[in-house]
C-alpha positions as CSV (number, residue, x, y, z in Angstrom):
1,M,116.8,125.0,86.7
2,I,115.7,122.1,84.6
3,G,115.9,122.6,80.8
4,T,112.9,124.9,80.3
5,R,112.1,128.0,82.3
6,A,108.6,128.0,83.8
7,R,106.7,131.2,83.5
8,L,104.0,132.7,85.7
9,S,101.4,135.0,84.2
10,L,100.7,138.1,86.3
11,A,98.6,141.3,85.8
12,D,101.6,143.4,84.7
13,G,102.9,140.8,82.2
14,R,104.9,137.6,82.4
15,I,107.5,136.8,85.0
16,D,109.6,133.7,85.3
17,F,110.5,132.0,88.6
18,G,114.1,133.3,88.6
19,E,112.8,136.9,88.6
20,L,110.2,135.9,91.3
21,R,113.0,134.5,93.5
22,V,115.0,137.8,93.1
23,K,111.9,139.8,94.0
24,L,111.2,137.6,97.1
25,L,114.8,137.8,98.3
26,T,114.8,141.6,97.7
27,S,111.7,141.8,99.9
28,I,113.4,139.8,102.6
29,V,116.4,142.1,102.5
30,A,114.2,145.1,102.9
31,I,112.4,143.6,105.9
32,A,115.8,142.7,107.5
33,A,117.0,146.3,106.9
34,I,113.9,147.7,108.5
35,D,114.4,145.4,111.5
36,A,118.0,146.3,111.8
37,L,117.1,150.0,111.7
38,E,114.5,149.5,114.4
39,V,117.1,147.7,116.6
40,F,119.7,150.5,116.1
41,M,117.1,153.2,116.7
42,N,116.1,151.6,120.0
43,F,117.7,153.8,122.7
44,A,116.8,151.5,125.6
45,P,119.7,149.7,127.1
46,A,120.0,146.3,125.5
47,S,122.7,143.6,125.0
48,D,125.2,143.9,122.2
49,R,124.0,140.7,120.7
50,E,120.7,142.0,119.2
51,P,122.3,144.6,117.0
52,A,125.1,142.2,116.0
53,W,122.5,139.5,115.0
54,S,120.5,142.1,113.1
55,A,123.5,143.3,111.2
56,G,124.8,139.8,110.6
57,I,121.5,138.7,109.1
58,L,121.4,141.7,106.9
59,I,125.0,141.2,105.8
60,A,124.2,137.6,105.0
61,F,121.1,138.3,102.9
62,V,122.5,141.2,100.8
63,P,125.3,139.2,99.1
64,A,122.9,136.3,98.6
65,A,120.5,138.6,96.8
66,L,123.2,140.0,94.7
67,V,124.5,136.6,93.7
68,L,121.0,135.4,92.9
69,A,120.3,138.5,90.8
70,I,123.6,138.2,88.9
71,G,123.0,134.5,88.2
72,N,119.5,135.2,87.0
73,R,120.8,138.0,84.7
74,I,123.4,135.7,83.3
75,S,121.0,132.9,82.7
76,L,118.5,135.2,81.0
77,G,121.3,136.5,78.8
78,E,122.1,133.0,77.6
79,H,118.4,131.9,77.0
80,G,116.5,135.1,76.5
């Protein structure tokens, strides 16, 4: 981020954009997990590509969310 950290005022207090990004990516991971669960619970005969893509997308988003959360925690420790 550039120099100062922008803050957004919400009903439950104040949240900066780093935390907002982490919450957004966490929501995306949850949606991907629900979609993967739906694909795996589908008992109809389907190709092997659909479960593989669902798992691949989930596996891609989870480390990205972890890296973003760790980076946000480290940057808050330095400035907060």
